[in-house]
C-alpha positions, 0 to 999 in steps of 0.5 A: 805876181812878180818878184818884189822890187829891191831898193838900196836901204841907203838911197832907195835906188832900184836894184837889179834882181841879180844884186845879192848884197842889197846895196847900190854900187856907191853904198856897197863900197861904203858897206864894205868899207864899214865892214873893214873898219868894224873888223879893225875895231874888233881886232883892237878890242880883242887885243885890249880885252883878250879874255872877253870871249872866254869870260862871256862863254863862262858866264853863259855856261853858268847861266845855261848849264844844260844848254851848254852841256848839250851843245858840247855833247853834240860837238863831241859826237859830231867830231867822233874820232877827230874829237877823240884825237884832239882830246888826247892831244890836249890832255897830253899837252896839259900834262906836259905843261904841269910837269914843265917837261921839255920838248914837244911834237907837231900834229904831223909827227903825231899822225906819223906815229899813229900811222907807223904801227897798229900794234902795242910796243910792249905786248905786240897785241893788235891795237884796233883803234884803242890805244894810249900814247905812252912815254917810254921814259915817263914825264914823272921821272924827268922824261921829255915830250919829244916824239922820240920818247912817245910810243903806242901802247894798249891800255892794259900795258900803259896803265900797268906800266905806270912810272916805269921806263920801257926797259924796266917794264919789259924786264918785269912780268907785268906785261904778260899779266896786264894783257892776260888779265885785261886789267884796264878800263876804257874811258 
């Protein structure tokens, strides 16, 4: 038994076996034209209703919470370290927006900061992939979100530092106490 004969759905013209789009030449052009017209219509609709997709996603989440949570969990698991980096940066940007901090940084600048050192700025312990991005001068005290104000710290030092500046923290004994006690919880 041979291959089934393919025909154009518009005009029933016989198609070559190598034809992959399923239309004859004339109707392939029309289908591409139709695709372009539909794309422009979608763009106009998206401009008119910018939150339509977000609202649809929210409705789906409310209607199917278990499926949505499972899909999110799978997405996070597949992303691994990439997802964790994205989540850290998203949380950082959110905090920045909340306190109306000036400045910002690009992903390339953050990648350069992460590649620059594998040790805590305060206690010089090996970070070994577990680190916090810390503000030398805290946002809570009017610090900026520029890359020059950011540094890498171990979780112990960063959580113990709180809203102290880097100089205040280094002059206290909190650095030694934090790292000796391991007073932090890895989230």
